[in-house]
MDTraj code that builds the backbone (N, CA, C; nanometers):
import mdtraj as md
import numpy as np

residues = "UNK UNK UNK UNK UNK UNK UNK UNK UNK UNK UNK UNK UNK UNK UNK UNK UNK UNK UNK UNK UNK UNK UNK UNK UNK UNK UNK UNK UNK UNK UNK UNK UNK UNK UNK UNK UNK UNK UNK UNK UNK UNK UNK UNK UNK UNK UNK UNK UNK UNK UNK UNK UNK UNK UNK UNK UNK UNK UNK UNK UNK UNK UNK UNK UNK UNK UNK UNK UNK UNK UNK UNK UNK UNK UNK UNK UNK UNK UNK UNK UNK UNK UNK UNK UNK UNK UNK UNK UNK UNK UNK UNK UNK UNK UNK UNK UNK UNK UNK UNK UNK UNK UNK UNK UNK UNK UNK UNK UNK UNK UNK UNK UNK UNK UNK UNK UNK UNK UNK UNK UNK UNK UNK UNK UNK UNK UNK UNK UNK UNK UNK UNK UNK UNK UNK UNK UNK UNK UNK".split()
xyz = np.array([
    [18.0778, 4.5269, 1.2867],
    [17.9650, 4.5640, 1.3655],
    [17.9256, 4.4433, 1.4537],
    [17.9560, 4.3343, 1.4072],
    [17.9237, 4.2132, 1.4866],
    [18.0066, 4.2073, 1.6117],
    [18.1351, 4.2488, 1.6100],
    [18.2207, 4.2447, 1.7252],
    [18.1724, 4.3441, 1.8296],
    [18.1242, 4.4607, 1.7862],
    [18.0807, 4.5610, 1.8818],
    [17.9586, 4.5117, 1.9626],
    [17.8649, 4.4430, 1.8984],
    [17.7479, 4.3914, 1.9662],
    [17.7862, 4.2801, 2.0661],
    [17.8826, 4.2024, 2.0271],
    [17.9294, 4.0963, 2.1189],
    [17.9942, 4.1584, 2.2415],
    [18.0753, 4.2671, 2.2242],
    [18.1374, 4.3330, 2.3370],
    [18.0339, 4.3970, 2.4260],
    [17.9328, 4.4587, 2.3684],
    [17.8267, 4.5206, 2.4423],
    [17.7504, 4.4151, 2.5229],
    [17.7176, 4.3104, 2.4613],
    [17.6440, 4.2053, 2.5320],
    [17.7290, 4.1429, 2.6431],
    [17.8582, 4.1230, 2.6166],
    [17.9476, 4.0687, 2.7187],
    [17.9603, 4.1676, 2.8322],
    [17.9744, 4.2980, 2.7983],
    [17.9907, 4.3985, 2.8990],
    [17.8646, 4.4082, 2.9880],
    [17.7500, 4.4112, 2.9278],
    [17.6235, 4.4196, 3.0076],
    [17.6074, 4.2932, 3.0894],
    [17.6500, 4.1813, 3.0350],
    [17.6382, 4.0556, 3.1137],
    [17.7307, 4.0618, 3.2365],
    [17.8526, 4.1073, 3.2187],
    [17.9475, 4.1144, 3.3280],
    [17.9021, 4.2202, 3.4316],
    [17.8524, 4.3325, 3.3879],
    [17.8055, 4.4382, 3.4787],
    [17.6787, 4.3935, 3.5542],
    [17.5896, 4.3246, 3.4861],
    [17.4695, 4.2768, 3.5577],
    [17.5100, 4.1652, 3.6562],
    [17.6063, 4.0833, 3.6214],
    [17.6531, 3.9817, 3.7154],
    [17.7163, 4.0452, 3.8395],
    [17.7906, 4.1519, 3.8148],
    [17.8561, 4.2237, 3.9294],
    [17.7476, 4.2838, 4.0186],
    [17.6393, 4.3362, 3.9602],
    [17.5311, 4.3947, 4.0380],
    [17.4623, 4.2841, 4.1221],
    [17.4442, 4.1679, 4.0666],
    [17.3857, 4.0581, 4.1422],
    [17.4788, 4.0182, 4.2557],
    [17.6065, 4.0159, 4.2323],
    [17.7006, 3.9825, 4.3399],
    [17.6957, 4.0877, 4.4505],
    [17.6853, 4.2154, 4.4178],
    [17.6743, 4.3219, 4.5204],
    [17.5493, 4.3056, 4.6028],
    [17.4348, 4.2852, 4.5337],
    [17.3090, 4.2648, 4.6065],
    [17.3172, 4.1432, 4.6981],
    [17.3759, 4.0363, 4.6504],
    [17.3911, 3.9151, 4.7334],
    [17.4810, 3.9391, 4.8553],
    [17.5872, 4.0186, 4.8330],
    [17.6755, 4.0498, 4.9470],
    [17.6048, 4.1379, 5.0505],
    [17.5261, 4.2329, 5.0055],
    [17.4534, 4.3212, 5.0996],
    [17.3519, 4.2318, 5.1772],
    [17.2825, 4.1448, 5.1089],
    [17.1862, 4.0558, 5.1746],
    [17.2579, 3.9643, 5.2744],
    [17.3716, 3.9117, 5.2346],
    [17.4487, 3.8220, 5.3236],
    [17.4969, 3.8940, 5.4491],
    [17.5218, 4.0241, 5.4364],
    [17.5692, 4.0975, 5.5499],
    [17.4523, 4.1370, 5.6441],
    [17.3394, 4.1846, 5.5885],
    [17.2307, 4.2380, 5.6672],
    [17.1367, 4.1324, 5.7208],
    [17.1268, 4.0150, 5.6601],
    [17.0369, 3.9146, 5.7087],
    [17.0677, 3.8724, 5.8521],
    [17.1908, 3.8406, 5.8906],
    [17.2195, 3.8082, 6.0303],
    [17.1939, 3.9277, 6.1241],
    [17.2202, 4.0470, 6.0779],
    [17.1990, 4.1644, 6.1594],
    [17.0493, 4.1763, 6.1918],
    [16.9632, 4.1617, 6.0917],
    [16.8194, 4.1697, 6.1105],
    [16.7717, 4.0578, 6.2042],
    [16.8232, 3.9401, 6.1865],
    [16.7879, 3.8266, 6.2726],
    [16.8275, 3.8518, 6.4166],
    [16.9423, 3.9155, 6.4363],
    [16.9889, 3.9469, 6.5700],
    [16.9022, 4.0535, 6.6352],
    [16.8634, 4.1539, 6.5614],
    [16.7835, 4.2630, 6.6148],
    [16.6469, 4.2177, 6.6537],
    [16.5850, 4.1324, 6.5744],
    [16.4490, 4.0917, 6.6049],
    [16.4446, 3.9686, 6.6994],
    [16.5563, 3.9199, 6.7440],
    [16.5583, 3.8053, 6.8348],
    [16.4943, 3.8412, 6.9681],
    [16.4083, 3.7582, 7.0199],
    [16.3341, 3.7839, 7.1439],
    [16.3370, 3.6655, 7.2342],
    [16.3727, 3.6876, 7.3559],
    [16.3690, 3.5815, 7.4579],
    [16.2546, 3.6121, 7.5526],
    [16.1523, 3.5287, 7.5534],
    [16.0413, 3.5540, 7.6392],
    [16.0852, 3.5452, 7.7872],
    [16.0254, 3.6296, 7.8733],
    [16.0657, 3.6229, 8.0166],
    [16.0209, 3.4893, 8.0787],
    [16.1029, 3.4425, 8.1699],
    [16.0693, 3.3183, 8.2396],
    [15.9517, 3.3457, 8.3359],
    [15.8618, 3.2479, 8.3512],
    [15.7527, 3.2694, 8.4438],
    [15.8043, 3.2838, 8.5877],
    [15.7382, 3.3666, 8.6612],
    [15.7729, 3.3904, 8.8027],
    [15.6624, 3.3289, 8.8887],
    [15.6999, 3.2530, 8.9877],
    [15.6009, 3.1901, 9.0757],
    [15.6038, 3.2590, 9.2114],
    [15.4833, 3.2997, 9.2554],
    [15.4719, 3.3682, 9.3867],
    [15.3808, 3.2842, 9.4741],
    [15.4359, 3.2491, 9.5919],
    [15.3540, 3.1726, 9.6867],
    [15.2820, 3.2714, 9.7794],
    [15.1532, 3.2521, 9.7928],
    [15.0757, 3.3272, 9.8880],
    [15.0398, 3.2288, 9.9964],
    [15.1227, 3.2273, 10.1001],
    [15.1038, 3.1282, 10.2081],
    [15.0190, 3.1916, 10.3199],
    [14.8982, 3.2132, 10.2814],
    [14.8040, 3.2797, 10.3709],
    [14.6695, 3.2076, 10.3493],
    [14.6071, 3.1748, 10.4551],
    [14.4775, 3.1058, 10.4444],
    [14.3718, 3.2135, 10.4126],
    [14.3172, 3.2036, 10.2936],
    [14.2160, 3.3000, 10.2498],
    [14.0795, 3.2310, 10.2423],
    [13.9775, 3.2963, 10.2875],
    [13.8426, 3.2409, 10.2820],
    [13.7704, 3.2965, 10.1590],
    [13.6572, 3.2385, 10.1309],
    [13.5765, 3.2854, 10.0166],
    [13.5425, 3.4319, 10.0326],
    [13.5675, 3.5090, 9.9304],
    [13.5408, 3.6545, 9.9352],
    [13.6600, 3.7363, 9.9783],
    [13.7682, 3.6751, 10.0228],
    [13.8884, 3.7471, 10.0653],
    [13.9668, 3.7983, 9.9441],
    [14.0428, 3.9043, 9.9705],
    [14.1273, 3.9670, 9.8673],
    [14.2643, 3.9807, 9.9252],
    [14.3660, 3.9422, 9.8482],
    [14.5048, 3.9565, 9.8894],
    [14.5750, 4.0547, 9.7938],
    [14.6303, 4.1635, 9.8482],
    [14.6998, 4.2626, 9.7664],
    [14.8489, 4.2354, 9.7700],
    [14.9065, 4.2203, 9.6543],
    [15.0505, 4.2015, 9.6366],
    [15.0993, 4.3198, 9.5493],
    [15.2243, 4.3547, 9.5556],
    [15.2759, 4.4635, 9.4731],
    [15.2483, 4.4444, 9.3212],
    [15.2438, 4.3176, 9.2740],
    [15.2301, 4.2940, 9.1306],
    [15.0891, 4.2441, 9.0907],
    [15.0148, 4.1887, 9.1802],
    [14.8838, 4.1364, 9.1474],
    [14.7885, 4.1466, 9.2641],
    [14.6584, 4.1240, 9.2358],
    [14.5531, 4.1161, 9.3346],
    [14.4897, 3.9789, 9.3226],
    [14.4879, 3.9027, 9.4333],
    [14.4350, 3.7693, 9.4342],
    [14.2939, 3.7720, 9.4953],
    [14.1991, 3.7183, 9.4212],
    [14.0598, 3.7090, 9.4669],
    [14.0239, 3.5658, 9.4885],
    [13.9493, 3.5355, 9.5944],
    [13.9061, 3.3967, 9.6219],
    [13.7528, 3.3948, 9.6072],
    [13.7061, 3.3161, 9.5116],
    [13.5636, 3.2992, 9.4913],
    [13.5122, 3.1684, 9.5461],
    [13.3865, 3.1378, 9.5235],
    [13.3275, 3.0153, 9.5736],
    [13.3838, 2.8899, 9.5042],
    [13.4061, 2.9009, 9.3713],
    [13.4515, 2.7846, 9.2941],
    [13.6044, 2.7888, 9.2688],
    [13.6616, 2.9080, 9.2579],
    [13.8028, 2.9127, 9.2267],
    [13.8640, 3.0453, 9.2724],
    [13.9965, 3.0552, 9.2564],
    [14.0645, 3.1790, 9.2884],
    [14.1270, 3.2293, 9.1590],
    [14.1412, 3.3582, 9.1463],
    [14.2013, 3.4190, 9.0266],
    [14.2837, 3.5412, 9.0680],
    [14.3753, 3.5772, 8.9843],
    [14.4604, 3.6936, 9.0091],
    [14.4658, 3.7795, 8.8862],
    [14.4689, 3.9129, 8.9071],
    [14.4797, 4.0080, 8.7976],
    [14.5975, 4.1008, 8.8314],
    [14.6481, 4.1617, 8.7256],
    [14.7595, 4.2513, 8.7415],
    [14.7173, 4.3769, 8.8154],
    [14.8064, 4.4352, 8.8890],
    [14.7834, 4.5653, 8.9561],
    [14.8319, 4.6835, 8.8733],
    [14.8776, 4.6552, 8.7547],
    [14.9345, 4.7596, 8.6698],
    [14.8245, 4.8069, 8.5722],
    [14.7905, 4.9340, 8.5807],
    [14.6864, 4.9907, 8.4920],
    [14.7321, 4.9838, 8.3464],
    [14.6447, 4.9530, 8.2579],
    [14.6808, 4.9419, 8.1190],
    [14.6883, 5.0760, 8.0478],
    [14.6566, 5.1839, 8.1189],
    [14.6668, 5.3166, 8.0570],
    [14.8105, 5.3707, 8.0679],
    [14.8595, 5.3962, 8.1902],
    [14.9931, 5.4455, 8.2080],
    [15.0789, 5.3655, 8.3046],
    [15.0251, 5.2537, 8.3555],
    [15.1039, 5.1629, 8.4384],
    [15.1028, 5.1993, 8.5852],
    [15.0073, 5.2847, 8.6307],
    [15.0017, 5.3134, 8.7781],
    [14.9488, 5.1890, 8.8524],
    [14.9826, 5.1818, 8.9815],
    [14.9409, 5.0667, 9.0642],
    [14.7959, 5.0885, 9.1071],
    [14.7104, 4.9886, 9.0783],
    [14.5701, 4.9938, 9.1084],
    [14.5432, 4.9664, 9.2578],
    [14.4340, 5.0245, 9.3056],
    [14.3841, 4.9998, 9.4396],
    [14.2506, 4.9296, 9.4311],
    [14.2147, 4.8512, 9.5346],
    [14.0852, 4.7833, 9.5354],
    [13.9915, 4.8598, 9.6262],
    [13.8755, 4.9010, 9.5721],
    [13.7721, 4.9689, 9.6470],
    [13.6706, 4.8631, 9.6960],
    [13.6720, 4.8381, 9.8252],
    [13.5864, 4.7314, 9.8831],
    [13.4390, 4.7674, 9.8682],
    [13.4005, 4.8931, 9.8825],
    [13.2601, 4.9271, 9.8772],
    [13.2022, 4.9120, 9.7368],
    [13.2753, 4.9559, 9.6371],
    [13.2263, 4.9477, 9.4962],
    [13.2644, 4.8182, 9.4323],
    [13.3528, 4.7389, 9.4916],
    [13.4018, 4.6136, 9.4331],
    [13.4682, 4.6435, 9.2975],
    [13.5545, 4.7429, 9.2921],
    [13.6217, 4.7829, 9.1684],
    [13.7700, 4.8059, 9.1975],
    [13.8483, 4.7821, 9.0946],
    [13.9901, 4.8211, 9.0982],
    [13.9967, 4.9608, 9.0380],
    [14.0561, 5.0554, 9.1116],
    [14.0586, 5.1940, 9.0663],
    [14.2020, 5.2403, 9.0534],
    [14.2273, 5.3118, 8.9427],
    [14.3607, 5.3667, 8.9202],
    [14.3659, 5.5038, 8.9825],
    [14.4624, 5.5325, 9.0711],
    [14.4717, 5.6624, 9.1380],
    [14.5194, 5.7755, 9.0438],
    [14.5790, 5.7414, 8.9322],
    [14.6348, 5.8418, 8.8391],
    [14.5260, 5.9098, 8.7564],
    [14.4412, 5.8309, 8.6884],
    [14.3458, 5.8874, 8.5971],
    [14.2051, 5.8252, 8.6124],
    [14.1836, 5.7565, 8.7205],
    [14.0523, 5.7017, 8.7581],
    [13.9978, 5.5988, 8.6613],
    [14.0845, 5.5187, 8.6004],
    [14.0367, 5.4034, 8.5234],
    [13.9818, 5.3032, 8.6205],
    [13.8750, 5.2299, 8.5842],
    [13.8128, 5.1383, 8.6741],
    [13.8005, 5.0013, 8.6063],
    [13.8209, 4.8963, 8.6855],
    [13.8169, 4.7587, 8.6369],
    [13.7376, 4.6744, 8.7340],
    [13.6748, 4.5688, 8.6827],
    [13.6048, 4.4731, 8.7677],
    [13.7097, 4.3839, 8.8348],
    [13.6710, 4.3094, 8.9377],
    [13.7694, 4.2128, 8.9968],
    [13.8178, 4.1063, 8.9000],
    [13.7432, 4.0834, 8.7937],
    [13.7878, 3.9863, 8.6917],
    [13.8860, 4.0508, 8.5933],
    [13.9093, 4.1824, 8.6033],
    [14.0064, 4.2513, 8.5198],
    [13.9445, 4.3198, 8.3959],
    [13.8136, 4.3228, 8.3847],
    [13.7502, 4.3854, 8.2691],
    [13.7416, 4.5348, 8.2914],
    [13.7717, 4.6147, 8.1862],
    [13.7672, 4.7613, 8.1966],
    [13.6238, 4.8047, 8.1997],
    [13.5954, 4.8992, 8.2963],
    [13.4627, 4.9535, 8.3124],
    [13.4588, 5.0961, 8.2659],
    [13.5556, 5.1786, 8.3088],
    [13.5530, 5.3226, 8.2764],
    [13.6967, 5.3768, 8.2784],
    [13.7125, 5.4980, 8.2279],
    [13.8402, 5.5649, 8.2327],
    [13.9134, 5.5636, 8.0988],
    [14.0311, 5.6246, 8.0977],
    [14.1092, 5.6331, 7.9751],
    [14.1771, 5.5018, 7.9328],
    [14.1840, 5.4062, 8.0185],
    [14.2431, 5.2783, 7.9816],
    [14.1581, 5.2107, 7.8763],
    [14.2260, 5.1467, 7.7758],
    [14.1519, 5.0835, 7.6671],
    [14.1488, 4.9345, 7.6769],
    [14.2454, 4.8734, 7.7475],
    [14.2554, 4.7247, 7.7514],
    [14.2155, 4.6733, 7.8893],
    [14.1805, 4.5454, 7.8925],
    [14.1545, 4.4768, 8.0188],
    [14.2866, 4.4428, 8.0873],
    [14.2762, 4.4089, 8.2162],
    [14.3960, 4.3738, 8.2947],
    [14.4428, 4.2313, 8.2575],
    [14.5712, 4.2066, 8.2751],
    [14.6270, 4.0721, 8.2532],
    [14.5788, 3.9802, 8.3668],
    [14.5452, 3.8582, 8.3340],
    [14.5064, 3.7590, 8.4321],
    [14.6178, 3.6599, 8.4474],
    [14.6336, 3.6072, 8.5712],
    [14.7391, 3.5147, 8.5998],
    [14.6823, 3.3793, 8.6438],
    [14.7592, 3.2731, 8.6200],
    [14.7196, 3.1412, 8.6625],
    [14.7403, 3.1264, 8.8123],
    [14.6338, 3.0737, 8.8800],
    [14.6402, 3.0522, 9.0252],
    [14.6105, 2.9054, 9.0531],
    [14.6950, 2.8432, 9.1343],
    [14.6776, 2.7037, 9.1752],
    [14.6803, 2.6966, 9.3256],
    [14.5889, 2.6210, 9.3829],
    [14.5891, 2.6050, 9.5299],
    [14.7079, 2.5180, 9.5740],
    [14.7614, 2.5521, 9.6911],
    [14.8702, 2.4723, 9.7484],
    [14.8117, 2.3549, 9.8204],
    [14.8938, 2.2539, 9.8484],
    [14.8486, 2.1356, 9.9153],
    [14.7974, 2.1661, 10.0563],
    [14.6998, 2.0900, 10.1009],
    [14.6432, 2.1010, 10.2357],
    [14.5839, 2.2400, 10.2623],
    [14.5368, 2.3068, 10.1597],
    [14.4679, 2.4359, 10.1775],
    [14.5503, 2.5368, 10.2525],
    [14.6804, 2.5445, 10.2168],
    [14.7720, 2.6382, 10.2871],
    [14.8027, 2.7619, 10.2087],
    [14.7250, 2.7889, 10.1055],
    [14.7505, 2.9108, 10.0283],
    [14.7402, 2.8852, 9.8786],
    [14.8051, 2.9732, 9.8000],
    [14.7969, 2.9646, 9.6564],
    [14.9327, 2.9921, 9.5933],
    [14.9500, 2.9400, 9.4704],
    [15.0663, 2.9670, 9.3889],
    [15.0182, 3.0491, 9.2679],
    [15.0749, 3.1641, 9.2497],
    [15.0386, 3.2527, 9.1379],
    [15.1526, 3.2551, 9.0385],
    [15.1249, 3.2266, 8.9118],
    [15.2258, 3.2276, 8.8072],
    [15.2143, 3.3562, 8.7258],
    [15.3180, 3.4414, 8.7394],
    [15.3176, 3.5669, 8.6683],
    [15.3892, 3.5544, 8.5351],
])
top = md.Topology()
chain = top.add_chain()
for i, resn in enumerate(residues, 1):
    res = top.add_residue(resn, chain, resSeq=i)
    for name in ("N", "CA", "C"):
        top.add_atom(name, md.element.get_by_symbol(name[0]), res)
traj = md.Trajectory(xyz[None], top)
């Protein structure tokens, strides 16, 4: 009876060791695959020169952003609506960015005012060019 228990213990030990080896092999195979799938390369920043002399209160419309010039600084916000991605228009009378698709409205600072959009607009870094010859917008 003693020999039978030794064989059983040896057999369970070998089988459990084999199970550990299989689990380790599966992990060794899938770990690099998971790392590859979740690998992300952030997009490089894009620099756009606005070589236009803008005065205080002026607005410059670009296909990707809207540049506003205030008394103390200039700022740019995305023209892409956060609801469905339609291109926003600037309403001079109301001083609002309006989405033509579903009428979402945003302030010139990019804050959501009304409409189905839930998020504010993205803001971009704006730096003045030398000798007051325009601005550099980093997207």
